[in-house]
C-alpha positions in Angstrom: -39.3 63.7 7.0 -36.8 64.3 3.9 -34.1 64.9 5.9 -33.8 68.7 4.5 -31.8 70.9 6.9 -33.0 74.0 8.1 -30.4 76.4 6.9 -30.8 74.5 3.6 -34.4 75.1 3.5 -34.2 78.7 4.1 -31.3 79.2 1.3 -33.8 77.2 -1.2 -36.6 79.5 -0.1 -39.2 76.9 0.4 -42.5 78.0 1.9 -46.0 76.8 3.1 -49.2 78.0 1.2 -51.9 77.6 3.8 -55.1 75.9 3.2 -56.9 79.3 2.9 -58.3 80.3 -0.4 -57.5 83.7 -0.7 -54.8 84.7 1.7 -52.1 85.3 -0.8 -54.7 87.5 -3.3 -55.4 89.7 -0.3 -51.7 89.9 0.5 -50.6 90.9 -3.0 -53.4 93.6 -3.5 -52.7 95.1 0.3 -49.2 95.7 -1.6 -50.8 97.6 -4.1 -51.0 95.1 -7.0 -53.8 94.8 -9.5 -56.1 91.7 -9.6 -54.7 91.3 -13.5 -51.4 91.8 -12.7 -51.5 89.1 -10.0 -53.3 86.3 -12.1 -50.7 87.4 -14.8 -48.6 85.5 -12.5 -49.9 82.5 -12.2 -50.0 82.1 -8.7 -54.1 83.1 -8.1 -56.9 82.1 -11.0 -60.5 83.0 -11.0 -62.6 81.0 -9.0 -65.7 79.3 -10.0 -68.1 81.6 -8.0 -66.0 84.6 -9.5 -63.1 86.5 -8.0 -59.4 85.4 -7.6 -58.0 82.7 -5.6 -54.9 81.3 -4.5 -53.6 78.7 -7.1 -51.6 76.8 -4.4 -53.3 76.0 -1.3 -52.3 73.8 1.6 -49.0 72.7 0.1 -45.2 73.5 0.4 -44.2 75.8 -1.7 -41.0 75.5 -3.9 -39.6 78.1 -5.9 -39.0 77.7 -9.5 -36.1 79.8 -11.2 -35.2 80.0 -15.1 -31.3 78.9 -16.3 -30.9 82.8 -15.3 -31.8 82.4 -11.9 -34.9 84.5 -12.3 -37.8 83.4 -10.2 -40.7 82.4 -13.0 -42.9 80.1 -10.9 -43.7 78.1 -7.9 -44.2 74.1 -7.6 -46.4 72.9 -4.6 -46.1 69.8 -2.7 -49.5 68.7 -1.0 -49.1 67.4 2.8 -51.8 65.1 2.9 -52.9 62.3 0.5 -55.0 64.4 -2.0 -54.1 64.2 -5.8 -52.3 65.5 -7.8 -49.2 65.2 -5.4 -47.2 68.1 -7.0 -48.8 71.3 -8.6 -46.8 74.1 -10.6 -48.6 77.4 -10.8 -49.8 77.8 -13.9 -48.0 78.9 -17.5 -47.1 82.4 -18.2 -45.4 84.3 -20.0 -42.2 83.9 -17.8 -43.1 80.0 -17.1 -43.3 77.3 -19.9 -42.6 73.7 -18.2 -41.8 72.0 -21.3 -39.0 74.3 -21.1 -37.7 75.0 -17.6 -35.5 72.6 -15.9 -35.5 72.7 -12.3 -32.0 73.6 -10.6 -30.5 74.4 -13.5 -29.4 77.8 -12.7 -27.8 76.4 -9.3 -26.4 73.5 -11.5 -24.6 75.5 -14.1 -21.5 76.0 -12.1 -21.2 72.3 -11.5 -21.3 70.9 -14.9 -17.7 70.0 -15.5 -18.6 66.4 -15.5 -21.8 66.5 -17.1 -25.4 66.8 -15.6 -27.3 64.4 -13.6 -30.9 64.4 -14.5 -33.3 63.1 -12.3 -37.0 63.1 -11.6 -38.3 65.6 -9.3 -38.0 68.4 -6.9 -36.8 66.8 -3.8 -34.5 64.8 -5.7 -32.7 68.2 -7.0 -33.0 69.5 -3.5 -31.5 66.4 -1.3 -28.5 66.4 -4.1 -27.7 69.9 -4.2 -27.7 69.6 -0.5 -25.6 66.7 -0.3 -23.3 68.7 -3.0 -23.9 67.1 -5.7 -24.8 70.2 -7.6 -24.7 68.7 -11.2 -28.4 67.6 -10.3 -31.5 69.0 -12.8 -35.2 67.6 -13.3 -38.0 68.2 -15.7 -41.1 70.0 -13.8 -43.6 66.9 -13.7 -43.0 65.4 -17.6 -40.3 63.8 -19.0 -37.4 65.7 -20.6 -38.3 67.5 -23.7 -36.2 68.7 -26.8 -36.3 72.0 -25.3 -34.8 70.7 -22.1 -32.0 69.2 -23.8 -31.3 72.1 -26.2 -30.8 74.3 -23.1 -28.5 71.7 -21.5 -26.7 71.6 -24.4 -25.5 75.3 -24.1 -23.7 74.2 -21.0 -22.7 70.6 -21.4 -23.1 67.5 -24.0 -23.0 64.7 -20.8 -26.2 63.5 -19.1 -26.7 60.6 -16.8 -30.0 59.9 -16.5 -31.0 58.6 -12.6 -34.9 58.3 -12.7 -36.7 56.3 -10.0 -36.1 52.6 -9.6 -39.5 51.4 -11.3 -41.2 50.6 -14.6 -42.3 54.4 -15.2 -38.8 55.4 -14.6 -37.1 52.8 -17.1 -39.9 54.0 -19.6 -38.4 57.7 -19.0 -35.1 56.9 -19.5 -35.8 55.4 -22.7 -37.4 58.3 -23.9 -34.7 60.6 -23.1 -32.2 58.3 -24.7 -34.4 58.5 -28.0 -34.2 62.4 -28.0 -30.8 62.9 -26.6 -28.7 60.4 -28.8 -29.5 62.3 -32.1 -28.6 65.7 -30.6 -25.0 64.2 -29.8 -25.6 64.0 -26.3 -23.1 61.2 -24.6 -25.8 59.4 -22.1 -25.0 57.1 -19.3 -27.8 55.4 -17.4 -27.6 55.1 -13.5 -30.6 52.8 -12.4 -31.1 52.5 -8.7 -32.6 49.9 -6.7 -36.1 48.8 -7.2 -38.1 51.1 -5.6 -35.6 54.0 -4.8 -35.6 57.4 -5.4 -32.5 59.2 -6.3 -32.6 61.5 -2.8 -33.7 58.6 -0.7 -30.6 56.5 -2.1 -28.1 59.4 -2.1 -29.1 60.1 1.6 -28.7 56.2 2.2 -25.3 55.8 0.9 -23.7 58.6 1.1 -22.3 62.1 -1.1 -19.1 60.1 -2.0 -20.5 56.8 -2.5 -23.2 58.3 -4.8 -20.7 60.3 -6.7 -19.0 57.1 -7.5 -22.0 55.5 -8.5 -22.1 58.5 -11.0 -18.8 58.1 -12.2 -19.4 54.1 -13.0 -22.9 54.6 -14.8 
């Protein structure tokens, strides 16, 4: 329904966590992993009745990589109407949500004209599929100082393109207050009310969206 093509889905490593309690735990045990090792990765947690249970259940799974391209966590998008809609595997020694920018490992090669900061997983995935490789996103939080410090190692120009609603506008204002004192050249790309970056880019097409970024 998001318009992602099958070859891109395979390339991005998207998967599915079945709605069972311990299928992944059993699989990892069969591979020889100890429970302490499994829990330390964040993909399982102690259940209320004791024993390990899968952390992501009944969700589309999205691999999360650090800036080097190392797999450090997974995101999960629920298929129904349950909350939370998005869930990350818990923080570990390898994964700190406030420091990890989704898509940066892919975007590093496309930052000649700066980064495009969007809100979520599917914004980044759709834009990358369309050939707009400079897109990155925080993981369920606003951009932090740690995110900006990491981004500054590659570019000091950033275009903010958050959802076209009041929450998106507030997030842009908050990011401006952090980015400007750090010397970033910040542009704002405001979307029509109710639009997300992925839906808008899919609607207008790659070149038209690139022109919108240039005119931000």
